[in-house]
DODRENMI-366648 format. One record per residue (C-alpha): residue in one letter; x, y, z. Coordinates in nm, 2 decimals, padded with zeros to 4 digits. Example, Ala and Ser with C-alpha at 12.3 -4.5 7.8 and 13.67 -1.06 7.14 Angstrom:
REM DODRENMI-366648
res=a px=01.23 py=-00.45 pz=00.78
res=s px=01.37 py=-00.11 pz=00.71
//
This chain:
REM DODRENMI-366648
res=m px=-00.82 py=00.59 pz=-03.49
res=y px=-00.59 py=00.93 pz=-03.42
res=k px=-00.26 py=00.99 pz=-03.60
res=l px=00.05 py=01.09 pz=-03.41
res=f px=00.38 py=01.22 pz=-03.57
res=i px=00.71 py=01.25 pz=-03.35
res=a px=00.98 py=01.46 pz=-03.46
res=d px=01.29 py=01.48 pz=-03.25
res=d px=01.67 py=01.51 pz=-03.37
res=e px=01.76 py=01.25 pz=-03.13
res=q px=01.68 py=00.90 pz=-03.26
res=l px=01.72 py=00.76 pz=-02.91
res=v px=01.43 py=01.00 pz=-02.82
res=v px=01.18 py=00.89 pz=-03.11
res=e px=01.22 py=00.51 pz=-03.05
res=t px=01.15 py=00.57 pz=-02.68
res=l px=00.84 py=00.77 pz=-02.73
res=s px=00.73 py=00.54 pz=-02.99
res=a px=00.81 py=00.18 pz=-02.81
res=l px=00.76 py=00.26 pz=-02.43
res=i px=00.40 py=00.42 pz=-02.43
res=d px=00.10 py=00.22 pz=-02.52
res=w px=-00.03 py=00.44 pz=-02.80
res=n px=-00.29 py=00.14 pz=-02.89
res=a px=-00.50 py=00.19 pz=-02.56
res=s px=-00.55 py=00.55 pz=-02.63
res=g px=-00.66 py=00.47 pz=-02.97
res=i px=-00.37 py=00.63 pz=-03.14
res=r px=-00.12 py=00.50 pz=-03.41
res=i px=00.21 py=00.64 pz=-03.53
res=v px=00.20 py=00.77 pz=-03.90
res=g px=00.56 py=00.87 pz=-03.91
res=t px=00.86 py=01.00 pz=-03.74
res=a px=01.16 py=01.26 pz=-03.87
res=n px=01.50 py=01.37 pz=-03.72
res=n px=01.51 py=01.72 pz=-03.86
res=g px=01.23 py=01.98 pz=-03.93
res=k px=01.25 py=02.00 pz=-04.29
res=q px=01.22 py=01.64 pz=-04.32
res=a px=00.90 py=01.65 pz=-04.05
res=l px=00.74 py=01.90 pz=-04.27
res=e px=00.72 py=01.71 pz=-04.57
res=r px=00.63 py=01.37 pz=-04.41
res=i px=00.35 py=01.55 pz=-04.21
res=l px=00.18 py=01.72 pz=-04.51
res=q px=00.20 py=01.37 pz=-04.66
res=s px=00.05 py=01.16 pz=-04.36
res=d px=-00.19 py=01.44 pz=-04.21
res=p px=-00.16 py=01.33 pz=-03.86
res=d px=-00.39 py=01.48 pz=-03.58
res=i px=-00.11 py=01.51 pz=-03.36
res=v px=00.26 py=01.64 pz=-03.37
res=l px=00.51 py=01.57 pz=-03.10
res=t px=00.81 py=01.77 pz=-03.17
res=d px=01.16 py=01.92 pz=-03.03
res=i px=01.25 py=02.25 pz=-03.05
res=r px=01.60 py=02.25 pz=-03.19
res=m px=01.62 py=02.06 pz=-03.49
res=p px=01.85 py=02.08 pz=-03.82
res=g px=01.64 py=02.24 pz=-04.12
res=l px=01.34 py=02.39 pz=-03.92
res=n px=01.33 py=02.41 pz=-03.56
res=g px=00.99 py=02.31 pz=-03.38
res=l px=00.85 py=02.64 pz=-03.36
res=e px=00.93 py=02.71 pz=-03.73
res=l px=00.77 py=02.38 pz=-03.82
res=i px=00.45 py=02.44 pz=-03.64
res=r px=00.44 py=02.78 pz=-03.83
res=a px=00.48 py=02.63 pz=-04.17
res=l px=00.21 py=02.38 pz=-04.08
res=k px=-00.01 py=02.65 pz=-03.99
res=e px=00.06 py=02.85 pz=-04.31
res=k px=-00.02 py=02.54 pz=-04.51
res=g px=-00.34 py=02.48 pz=-04.35
res=q px=-00.24 py=02.18 pz=-04.16
res=k px=-00.47 py=02.16 pz=-03.84
res=a px=-00.29 py=01.92 pz=-03.64
res=e px=-00.27 py=02.00 pz=-03.27
res=c px=00.11 py=02.02 pz=-03.17
res=i px=00.26 py=01.95 pz=-02.84
res=i px=00.64 py=02.05 pz=-02.79
res=v px=00.90 py=01.83 pz=-02.58
res=s px=01.22 py=02.02 pz=-02.54
res=g px=01.54 py=02.05 pz=-02.35
res=y px=01.53 py=02.41 pz=-02.35
res=s px=01.32 py=02.58 pz=-02.08
res=e px=01.38 py=02.98 pz=-02.21
res=f px=01.06 py=03.17 pz=-02.15
res=k px=01.10 py=03.32 pz=-02.52
res=y px=01.05 py=02.99 pz=-02.66
res=a px=00.74 py=02.92 pz=-02.42
res=k px=00.59 py=03.22 pz=-02.50
res=e px=00.61 py=03.16 pz=-02.90
res=a px=00.47 py=02.83 pz=-02.84
res=i px=00.19 py=02.99 pz=-02.68
res=e px=00.13 py=03.24 pz=-02.97
res=l px=00.13 py=02.93 pz=-03.20
res=e px=-00.15 py=02.75 pz=-02.99
res=a px=00.06 py=02.46 pz=-02.89
res=v px=-00.12 py=02.24 pz=-02.67
res=d px=00.17 py=02.21 pz=-02.42
res=y px=00.52 py=02.26 pz=-02.36
res=l px=00.71 py=02.01 pz=-02.20
res=i px=01.08 py=01.99 pz=-02.06
res=k px=01.31 py=01.73 pz=-02.11
res=p px=01.37 py=01.49 pz=-01.99
res=a px=00.98 py=01.45 pz=-01.96
res=e px=00.82 py=01.13 pz=-01.79
res=l px=00.63 py=00.92 pz=-02.03
res=d px=00.33 py=00.92 pz=-01.84
res=e px=00.34 py=01.31 pz=-01.86
res=v px=00.38 py=01.26 pz=-02.24
res=a px=00.09 py=01.02 pz=-02.26
res=k px=-00.15 py=01.24 pz=-02.04
res=t px=-00.08 py=01.55 pz=-02.27
res=v px=-00.16 py=01.33 pz=-02.58
res=s px=-00.49 py=01.22 pz=-02.42
res=r px=-00.58 py=01.60 pz=-02.32
res=t px=-00.47 py=01.67 pz=-02.68
res=i px=-00.75 py=01.43 pz=-02.79
res=e px=-01.00 py=01.58 pz=-02.56
res=r px=-00.94 py=01.88 pz=-02.74
res=l px=-00.97 py=01.75 pz=-03.09
res=e px=-01.30 py=01.62 pz=-03.00
res=r px=-01.43 py=01.91 pz=-02.86
res=k px=-01.33 py=02.13 pz=-03.18
res=a px=-01.45 py=01.82 pz=-03.40
res=d px=-01.75 py=01.88 pz=-03.63
res=q px=-01.99 py=01.62 pz=-03.57
res=t px=-02.10 py=01.60 pz=-03.94
res=g px=-01.74 py=01.56 pz=-04.03
res=n px=-01.65 py=01.25 pz=-04.26
res=r px=-01.38 py=01.10 pz=-04.03
res=p px=-01.57 py=00.81 pz=-03.85
res=e px=-01.35 py=00.85 pz=-03.52
res=l px=-01.48 py=01.22 pz=-03.47
res=r px=-01.86 py=01.09 pz=-03.49
res=i px=-01.77 py=00.84 pz=-03.19
res=a px=-01.98 py=00.94 pz=-02.90
res=k px=-01.72 py=01.01 pz=-02.60
res=a px=-01.97 py=01.09 pz=-02.30
res=l px=-01.76 py=00.80 pz=-02.15
res=d px=-01.42 py=00.86 pz=-02.06
res=r px=-01.20 py=00.55 pz=-02.04
res=a px=-01.18 py=00.46 pz=-01.65
res=v px=-01.59 py=00.49 pz=-01.67
res=f px=-01.61 py=00.29 pz=-01.99
res=t px=-01.42 py=00.01 pz=-01.83
res=d px=-01.58 py=00.02 pz=-01.49
res=l px=-01.93 py=-00.01 pz=-01.63
res=i px=-01.88 py=-00.20 pz=-01.96
res=v px=-01.61 py=-00.45 pz=-01.87
res=h px=-01.61 py=-00.46 pz=-01.47
res=g px=-02.03 py=-00.42 pz=-01.45
res=k px=-01.96 py=-00.17 pz=-01.19
res=r px=-02.19 py=00.13 pz=-01.16
res=p px=-02.00 py=00.45 pz=-01.18
res=t px=-02.13 py=00.81 pz=-01.15
res=f px=-02.17 py=00.99 pz=-01.49
res=d px=-02.37 py=01.20 pz=-01.69
res=q px=-02.63 py=00.98 pz=-01.86
res=t px=-02.81 py=01.24 pz=-02.04
res=t px=-02.62 py=01.17 pz=-02.36
res=y px=-02.75 py=00.80 pz=-02.35
res=e px=-03.12 py=00.88 pz=-02.28
res=r px=-03.17 py=00.94 pz=-02.68
res=y px=-03.11 py=00.56 pz=-02.73
res=d px=-03.29 py=00.27 pz=-02.65
res=q px=-03.08 py=-00.02 pz=-02.78
res=f px=-02.73 py=-00.08 pz=-02.66
res=a px=-02.53 py=-00.37 pz=-02.75
res=a px=-02.16 py=-00.50 pz=-02.73
res=i px=-01.91 py=-00.59 pz=-02.98
res=v px=-01.60 py=-00.77 pz=-02.89
res=i px=-01.33 py=-00.82 pz=-03.15
res=g px=-01.02 py=-01.05 pz=-03.12
res=s px=-00.78 py=-01.24 pz=-03.35
res=s px=-00.51 py=-01.50 pz=-03.29
res=a px=-00.30 py=-01.33 pz=-03.57
res=m px=00.03 py=-01.16 pz=-03.48
res=l px=00.00 py=-00.78 pz=-03.41
res=w px=-00.33 py=-00.80 pz=-03.50
res=l px=-00.43 py=-00.48 pz=-03.34
res=e px=-00.18 py=-00.27 pz=-03.54
res=r px=-00.28 py=-00.45 pz=-03.85
res=m px=-00.64 py=-00.36 pz=-03.80
res=k px=-00.58 py=-00.01 pz=-03.77
res=n px=-00.30 py=00.04 pz=-04.00
res=t px=-00.51 py=-00.13 pz=-04.29
res=g px=-00.80 py=00.10 pz=-04.21
res=v px=-01.03 py=-00.17 pz=-04.09
res=t px=-01.14 py=00.01 pz=-03.78
res=d px=-01.22 py=00.32 pz=-03.98
res=a px=-01.41 py=00.15 pz=-04.23
res=l px=-01.60 py=-00.06 pz=-03.97
res=l px=-01.69 py=00.26 pz=-03.77
res=s px=-01.80 py=00.42 pz=-04.11
res=f px=-02.04 py=00.13 pz=-04.16
res=l px=-02.21 py=00.15 pz=-03.82
res=a px=-02.23 py=00.52 pz=-03.87
res=n px=-02.39 py=00.50 pz=-04.19
res=s px=-02.65 py=00.26 pz=-04.06
res=g px=-02.74 py=00.52 pz=-03.75
res=i px=-02.50 py=00.32 pz=-03.49
res=i px=-02.35 py=00.55 pz=-03.23
res=v px=-02.01 py=00.38 pz=-03.10
res=d px=-01.79 py=00.42 pz=-02.79
res=l px=-01.47 py=00.22 pz=-02.86
res=l px=-01.21 py=00.10 pz=-02.62
res=y px=-00.88 py=-00.13 pz=-02.66
res=e px=-00.88 py=-00.35 pz=-02.34
res=q px=-00.63 py=-00.64 pz=-02.28
res=q px=-00.58 py=-00.74 pz=-02.68
res=k px=-00.94 py=-00.67 pz=-02.73
res=v px=-01.15 py=-00.43 pz=-02.93
res=i px=-01.46 py=-00.34 pz=-02.75
res=l px=-01.77 py=-00.14 pz=-02.92
res=l px=-02.05 py=-00.01 pz=-02.73
res=c px=-02.31 py=00.04 pz=-02.99
res=m px=-02.62 py=00.26 pz=-02.94
res=a px=-02.93 py=00.33 pz=-03.15
res=a px=-03.29 py=00.45 pz=-03.18
res=l px=-03.40 py=00.22 pz=-03.45
res=e px=-03.76 py=00.16 pz=-03.52
res=e px=-03.74 py=-00.20 pz=-03.49
res=y px=-03.60 py=-00.37 pz=-03.19
res=a px=-03.41 py=-00.64 pz=-03.37
res=s px=-03.26 py=-00.42 pz=-03.60
res=l px=-02.94 py=-00.34 pz=-03.42
res=t px=-02.85 py=-00.71 pz=-03.38
res=e px=-02.90 py=-00.75 pz=-03.76
res=i px=-02.68 py=-00.44 pz=-03.86
res=l px=-02.41 py=-00.56 pz=-03.60
res=m px=-02.42 py=-00.92 pz=-03.77
res=a px=-02.39 py=-00.75 pz=-04.10
res=a px=-02.09 py=-00.57 pz=-04.00
res=a px=-01.92 py=-00.85 pz=-03.86
res=a px=-01.98 py=-01.06 pz=-04.15
res=t px=-01.83 py=-00.78 pz=-04.36
res=f px=-01.54 py=-00.70 pz=-04.18
res=s px=-01.44 py=-01.02 pz=-03.99
res=s px=-01.20 py=-01.11 pz=-04.30
res=n px=-00.95 py=-00.83 pz=-04.46
res=d px=-00.87 py=-00.92 pz=-04.79
res=s px=-00.69 py=-00.59 pz=-04.87
res=s px=-00.35 py=-00.73 pz=-04.83
res=s px=-00.18 py=-01.07 pz=-04.94
res=d px=-00.16 py=-01.17 pz=-04.59
res=e px=-00.55 py=-01.18 pz=-04.49
res=l px=-00.61 py=-01.07 pz=-04.13
res=s px=-00.88 py=-01.27 pz=-03.98
res=l px=-01.09 py=-01.11 pz=-03.68
res=s px=-01.32 py=-01.30 pz=-03.48
res=f px=-01.68 py=-01.10 pz=-03.39
res=g px=-01.86 py=-01.17 pz=-03.08
res=i px=-02.20 py=-00.99 pz=-03.08
res=g px=-02.40 py=-00.94 pz=-02.73
res=p px=-02.77 py=-00.95 pz=-02.70
res=v px=-02.94 py=-00.59 pz=-02.72
res=v px=-03.01 py=-00.44 pz=-02.37
res=t px=-03.21 py=-00.13 pz=-02.33
res=e px=-03.02 py=00.07 pz=-02.05
res=i px=-02.67 py=00.19 pz=-02.06
res=m px=-02.63 py=00.08 pz=-01.71
res=h px=-02.71 py=-00.29 pz=-01.84
res=a px=-02.45 py=-00.26 pz=-02.13
res=h px=-02.22 py=-00.50 pz=-01.90
res=i px=-02.45 py=-00.80 pz=-01.97
res=s px=-02.45 py=-00.75 pz=-02.32
res=f px=-02.04 py=-00.74 pz=-02.28
res=l px=-02.03 py=-01.07 pz=-02.09
res=a px=-02.20 py=-01.24 pz=-02.37
res=a px=-02.00 py=-01.07 pz=-02.66
res=d px=-01.68 py=-01.15 pz=-02.49
res=k px=-01.78 py=-01.53 pz=-02.43
res=a px=-01.88 py=-01.54 pz=-02.79
res=c px=-01.55 py=-01.38 pz=-02.92
res=q px=-01.36 py=-01.63 pz=-02.69
res=m px=-01.55 py=-01.91 pz=-02.83
res=g px=-01.50 py=-01.80 pz=-03.17
res=l px=-01.15 py=-01.77 pz=-03.16
res=f px=-01.12 py=-02.13 pz=-02.99
res=y px=-01.31 py=-02.29 pz=-03.29
res=g px=-01.20 py=-02.06 pz=-03.56
res=v px=-01.55 py=-01.90 pz=-03.64
res=l px=-01.52 py=-01.55 pz=-03.74
res=v px=-01.89 py=-01.45 pz=-03.63
res=m px=-02.06 py=-01.57 pz=-03.29
res=d px=-02.37 py=-01.46 pz=-03.18
res=g px=-02.40 py=-01.41 pz=-02.78
res=n px=-02.77 py=-01.44 pz=-02.78
res=s px=-02.70 py=-01.83 pz=-02.78
res=w px=-02.47 py=-01.81 pz=-02.50
res=p px=-02.77 py=-01.93 pz=-02.22
res=e px=-02.83 py=-02.22 pz=-02.43
res=i px=-02.47 py=-02.31 pz=-02.47
res=t px=-02.41 py=-02.28 pz=-02.11
res=r px=-02.71 py=-02.53 pz=-02.03
res=v px=-02.58 py=-02.79 pz=-02.29
res=s px=-02.22 py=-02.74 pz=-02.14
res=e px=-02.32 py=-02.81 pz=-01.79
res=r px=-02.53 py=-03.12 pz=-01.89
res=l px=-02.23 py=-03.26 pz=-02.13
res=m px=-01.98 py=-03.19 pz=-01.83
res=s px=-02.17 py=-03.39 pz=-01.58
res=d px=-02.24 py=-03.68 pz=-01.83
res=w px=-01.84 py=-03.67 pz=-01.92
res=s px=-01.75 py=-03.66 pz=-01.54
res=d px=-01.94 py=-03.98 pz=-01.50
res=q px=-01.82 py=-04.18 pz=-01.80
res=i px=-01.45 py=-04.07 pz=-01.69
res=q px=-01.48 py=-04.17 pz=-01.35
res=s px=-01.63 py=-04.52 pz=-01.44
res=f px=-01.29 py=-04.65 pz=-01.59
res=v px=-01.12 py=-04.88 pz=-01.34
res=r px=-00.84 py=-04.94 pz=-01.55
res=y px=-00.65 py=-04.79 pz=-01.83
res=e px=-00.70 py=-04.91 pz=-02.15
res=q px=-00.59 py=-04.72 pz=-02.44
res=k px=-00.90 py=-04.80 pz=-02.68
res=e px=-01.16 py=-04.67 pz=-02.42
res=f px=-00.98 py=-04.35 pz=-02.33
res=e px=-00.91 py=-04.24 pz=-02.71
res=e px=-01.26 py=-04.34 pz=-02.79
res=l px=-01.39 py=-04.09 pz=-02.52
res=l px=-01.16 py=-03.83 pz=-02.64
res=d px=-01.28 py=-03.86 pz=-02.99
res=r px=-01.64 py=-03.84 pz=-02.86
res=w px=-01.60 py=-03.52 pz=-02.65
res=m px=-01.40 py=-03.35 pz=-02.93
res=e px=-01.67 py=-03.44 pz=-03.19
res=w px=-01.94 py=-03.26 pz=-02.96
res=g px=-01.68 py=-02.97 pz=-02.92
res=t px=-01.64 py=-02.92 pz=-03.31
res=g px=-02.00 py=-02.90 pz=-03.32
res=r px=-01.96 py=-02.54 pz=-03.16
res=l px=-02.24 py=-02.59 pz=-02.92
res=i px=-01.99 py=-02.64 pz=-02.62
res=a px=-01.79 py=-02.36 pz=-02.42
res=p px=-01.41 py=-02.38 pz=-02.45
res=v px=-01.39 py=-02.41 pz=-02.04
res=t px=-01.63 py=-02.73 pz=-02.05
res=l px=-01.38 py=-02.90 pz=-02.32
res=k px=-01.08 py=-02.81 pz=-02.11
res=k px=-01.24 py=-02.92 pz=-01.79
res=a px=-01.31 py=-03.24 pz=-01.95
res=g px=-00.96 py=-03.27 pz=-02.10
res=i px=-00.82 py=-03.20 pz=-01.73
res=q px=-01.04 py=-03.48 pz=-01.61
res=w px=-00.96 py=-03.71 pz=-01.86
res=a px=-00.59 py=-03.66 pz=-01.82
res=n px=-00.61 py=-03.67 pz=-01.42
res=r px=-00.81 py=-04.03 pz=-01.43
res=l px=-00.55 py=-04.14 pz=-01.66
res=y px=-00.26 py=-04.04 pz=-01.46
res=d px=-00.44 py=-04.20 pz=-01.16
res=l px=-00.50 py=-04.53 pz=-01.34
res=i px=-00.15 py=-04.60 pz=-01.45
res=e px=-00.03 py=-04.55 pz=-01.11
res=q px=-00.31 py=-04.80 pz=-00.98
res=d px=-00.26 py=-05.07 pz=-01.27
res=y px=00.13 py=-05.02 pz=-01.30
res=g px=00.22 py=-04.94 pz=-00.96
res=i px=00.44 py=-04.67 pz=-01.09
res=k px=00.45 py=-04.28 pz=-01.08
res=i px=00.41 py=-04.19 pz=-01.46
res=e px=00.47 py=-03.84 pz=-01.41
res=s px=00.87 py=-03.93 pz=-01.36
res=v px=00.83 py=-04.08 pz=-01.69
res=i px=00.62 py=-03.84 pz=-01.93
res=g px=00.62 py=-03.51 pz=-01.72
res=d px=00.44 py=-03.33 pz=-01.45
res=r px=00.09 py=-03.34 pz=-01.43
res=t px=00.03 py=-02.97 pz=-01.31
res=r px=00.23 py=-02.85 pz=-01.64
res=l px=00.04 py=-03.04 pz=-01.85
res=i px=-00.29 py=-02.91 pz=-01.69
res=d px=-00.14 py=-02.57 pz=-01.75
res=r px=-00.11 py=-02.65 pz=-02.11
res=i px=-00.46 py=-02.77 pz=-02.15
res=l px=-00.58 py=-02.43 pz=-01.98
res=e px=-00.37 py=-02.23 pz=-02.22
res=a px=-00.46 py=-02.43 pz=-02.53
res=p px=-00.57 py=-02.13 pz=-02.77
res=n px=-00.80 py=-02.36 pz=-02.97
res=c px=-00.96 py=-02.70 pz=-03.02
res=a px=-00.70 py=-02.84 pz=-03.23
res=s px=-00.43 py=-02.76 pz=-02.96
res=l px=-00.64 py=-02.91 pz=-02.68
res=q px=-00.69 py=-03.23 pz=-02.86
res=k px=-00.31 py=-03.25 pz=-02.96
res=q px=-00.23 py=-03.21 pz=-02.59
res=c px=-00.44 py=-03.48 pz=-02.48
res=q px=-00.34 py=-03.71 pz=-02.79
res=d px=00.02 py=-03.65 pz=-02.73
res=l px=-00.02 py=-03.76 pz=-02.37
res=a px=-00.20 py=-04.08 pz=-02.46
res=q px=00.04 py=-04.17 pz=-02.72
res=s px=00.34 py=-04.09 pz=-02.46
res=v px=00.16 py=-04.31 pz=-02.17
res=q px=00.12 py=-04.62 pz=-02.45
res=f px=00.49 py=-04.58 pz=-02.59
res=y px=00.62 py=-04.60 pz=-02.23
res=l px=00.41 py=-04.91 pz=-02.14
res=n px=00.47 py=-05.07 pz=-02.48
res=v px=00.83 py=-05.05 pz=-02.47
res=t px=01.00 py=-04.96 pz=-02.14
res=k px=00.77 py=-05.08 pz=-01.91
res=t px=00.78 py=-05.45 pz=-02.05
res=t px=01.16 py=-05.47 pz=-01.95
res=l px=01.06 py=-05.30 pz=-01.62
res=k px=00.82 py=-05.57 pz=-01.55
res=e px=01.04 py=-05.83 pz=-01.63
res=k px=01.32 py=-05.67 pz=-01.41
res=v px=01.07 py=-05.63 pz=-01.13
res=v px=00.96 py=-06.01 pz=-01.14
res=q px=01.31 py=-06.14 pz=-01.13
res=e px=01.40 py=-05.93 pz=-00.86
res=i px=01.10 py=-06.03 pz=-00.64
res=k px=01.23 py=-06.42 pz=-00.75
res=a px=01.57 py=-06.35 pz=-00.63
res=y px=01.42 py=-06.20 pz=-00.30
res=l px=01.20 py=-06.48 pz=-00.23
res=e px=01.47 py=-06.75 pz=-00.31
res=s px=01.71 py=-06.57 pz=-00.03
res=h px=01.41 py=-06.53 pz=00.23
res=y px=01.18 py=-06.82 pz=00.18
res=h px=01.21 py=-06.93 pz=00.51
res=e px=01.11 py=-06.59 pz=00.68
res=n px=00.76 py=-06.48 pz=00.74
res=i px=00.70 py=-06.31 pz=00.42
res=q px=00.40 py=-06.07 pz=00.40
res=l px=00.29 py=-05.91 pz=00.09
res=d px=00.23 py=-05.56 pz=00.17
res=r px=00.65 py=-05.53 pz=00.30
res=l px=00.74 py=-05.73 pz=-00.02
res=a px=00.54 py=-05.45 pz=-00.22
res=e px=00.71 py=-05.18 pz=-00.01
res=r px=01.05 py=-05.29 pz=-00.05
res=f px=01.00 py=-05.27 pz=-00.44
res=d px=00.82 py=-04.92 pz=-00.39
res=l px=00.48 py=-05.08 pz=-00.53
res=n px=00.12 py=-05.15 pz=-00.42
res=s px=00.05 py=-05.48 pz=-00.30
res=s px=-00.22 py=-05.59 pz=-00.53
res=y px=00.02 py=-05.46 pz=-00.85
res=v px=00.30 py=-05.71 pz=-00.72
res=s px=00.08 py=-05.99 pz=-00.68
res=n px=-00.10 py=-05.96 pz=-01.03
res=l px=00.23 py=-05.91 pz=-01.20
res=y px=00.39 py=-06.20 pz=-01.05
res=s px=00.11 py=-06.40 pz=-01.13
res=k px=00.07 py=-06.32 pz=-01.50
res=s px=00.43 py=-06.31 pz=-01.54
res=t px=00.52 py=-06.68 pz=-01.39
res=g px=00.18 py=-06.85 pz=-01.43
res=q px=00.20 py=-06.91 pz=-01.02
res=t px=00.11 py=-06.70 pz=-00.71
res=i px=00.39 py=-06.58 pz=-00.47
res=l px=00.26 py=-06.82 pz=-00.23
res=e px=00.28 py=-07.12 pz=-00.45
res=y px=00.63 py=-07.03 pz=-00.53
res=v px=00.75 py=-06.97 pz=-00.18
res=t px=00.56 py=-07.33 pz=-00.08
res=l px=00.78 py=-07.47 pz=-00.39
res=l px=01.10 py=-07.33 pz=-00.25
res=r px=01.03 py=-07.45 pz=00.10
res=i px=00.94 py=-07.78 pz=-00.02
res=q px=01.24 py=-07.82 pz=-00.22
res=k px=01.47 py=-07.74 pz=00.08
res=a px=01.31 py=-07.96 pz=00.31
res=k px=01.36 py=-08.27 pz=00.06
res=q px=01.73 py=-08.17 pz=00.04
res=m px=01.75 py=-08.17 pz=00.42
res=l px=01.55 py=-08.48 pz=00.44
res=r px=01.77 py=-08.66 pz=00.20
res=e px=02.10 py=-08.53 pz=00.30
res=s px=02.09 py=-08.47 pz=00.69
res=s px=01.98 py=-08.62 pz=01.00
res=f px=01.81 py=-08.34 pz=01.16
res=k px=01.47 py=-08.40 pz=01.34
res=i px=01.16 py=-08.32 pz=01.11
res=s px=01.07 py=-08.03 pz=01.34
res=k px=01.40 py=-07.86 pz=01.30
res=i px=01.36 py=-07.88 pz=00.93
res=s px=01.01 py=-07.77 pz=00.95
res=q px=01.15 py=-07.45 pz=01.12
res=d px=01.43 py=-07.42 pz=00.92
res=v px=01.21 py=-07.38 pz=00.59
res=g px=00.97 py=-07.15 pz=00.74
res=y px=00.72 py=-07.32 pz=00.91
res=d px=00.67 py=-07.32 pz=01.29
res=n px=00.41 py=-07.56 pz=01.31
res=q px=00.53 py=-07.89 pz=01.23
res=r px=00.18 py=-08.06 pz=01.20
res=y px=00.12 py=-07.79 pz=00.93
res=f px=00.45 py=-07.85 pz=00.76
res=c px=00.38 py=-08.23 pz=00.73
res=q px=00.02 py=-08.18 pz=00.58
res=v px=00.18 py=-07.92 pz=00.30
res=f px=00.46 py=-08.16 pz=00.23
res=k px=00.21 py=-08.46 pz=00.19
res=k px=-00.01 py=-08.26 pz=-00.02
res=h px=00.25 py=-08.18 pz=-00.27
res=l px=00.45 py=-08.52 pz=-00.28
res=g px=00.18 py=-08.77 pz=-00.18
res=v px=00.40 py=-08.89 pz=00.12
res=s px=00.48 py=-08.75 pz=00.45
res=p px=00.84 py=-08.62 pz=00.54
res=g px=00.91 py=-08.92 pz=00.74
res=k px=00.84 py=-09.15 pz=00.44
res=y px=01.00 py=-08.94 pz=00.19
res=r px=01.34 py=-08.96 pz=00.43
res=e px=01.31 py=-09.33 pz=00.44
res=d px=01.27 py=-09.38 pz=00.06
res=h px=01.53 py=-09.11 pz=-00.06
res=m px=01.79 py=-09.09 pz=00.25
res=i px=02.13 py=-09.09 pz=00.09
res=k px=02.31 py=-09.32 pz=00.32
res=s px=02.69 py=-09.29 pz=00.38
res=e px=02.90 py=-09.58 pz=00.29
//
């Protein structure tokens, strides 16, 4: 990790250069800043940076005087000048002091970053490979773009492979963490340097890349035993996965990729290491061996097929069955033999089936009550760990059950009352179940089941009862012909009306009128 110091009399410039350039991506950390030359000299001598980025005109000492003073005291930092003054005499003196570059303000941030990158290359060319600093022993035959294409994206870029012909074992390590600002903490606490030193002392050469909140190490060796590289990497991971150097412990998850014999196959090792690191972060495991990834994939595919069949086998929503299934596959997951993506797919299928069955069983759009299904799926996919995924699913099940236990009971009663009121006003019409269900924005089977369970009789039975009651009243109180009474209560066929009437009362309509007719005085 290279160390950078920034000196400028304008604090805004210092803050802009510190915050708006992704120094981590270039393997750089800022070890100090200053707003005047005298202060900068003292702090640089204390922090021993590799690179100094300085303005020309500052109080105390100007930038050129600062560089001269550093050289007199034996400080070997490479210096870059960023100045608002383009006078030739300043540029000439900067060249005499061997400054890397002289940038004129306002310099583009990209230009500053590129100049610092060139300075790193200059440092590496000058570095003694037998020196004590691990970062200067790291192989740098691959530049960042080639490294990313070859290792991360699996492309086959053109580059000089001569440097790598001496090695016959290559393996990737991917490091991640769920801790806040873990990359900065990892560098600042010296974990990176210590890890690289450990590997170097074991005969391992390393290329390092910071990519998308990951640390990727390409480890190379020419060891006597083929398995030795994996053993060394596992030992390094076990040693540095937990940093006890501060009260706020930093936990790192290491994914170790399998050993390959050619640099061009390093992508294979990276893929397994990356998956292993993700799995470690998901389950809270500090070191995961990517060699087991093929077996994990096979087990995951088989279990996913079994779980899909179980989920689809549900024909209605029952809370206990859904929760038992959730517990079963979470138990498998915590055994750490299931890929996180498999558990998330199972969680999504489980949630979708629950939504569908609630709609089917209760005739309602549960999304309007407990939330949008798409957002839930997004939360499941984004779950950072196993506990978070389980909580997402459990919260869904509890929300559904709460709604059905409390709110939905009142809704059922209300719907039944509204159906009864409608039937009492329209019993004489041709009532069709599908149209009745459509009127209440429910499906027909749900309406039929709901009414039967709530009243103890079918809709047809209730309609028939209403018609018979009205027919009895008309037979008692009017002199209408039976054919008219039949039509008025909803029966076009008089003969069928008489059959239904007699079935319910044991006598024909005519006999009922004869026995119950209310005669006027």
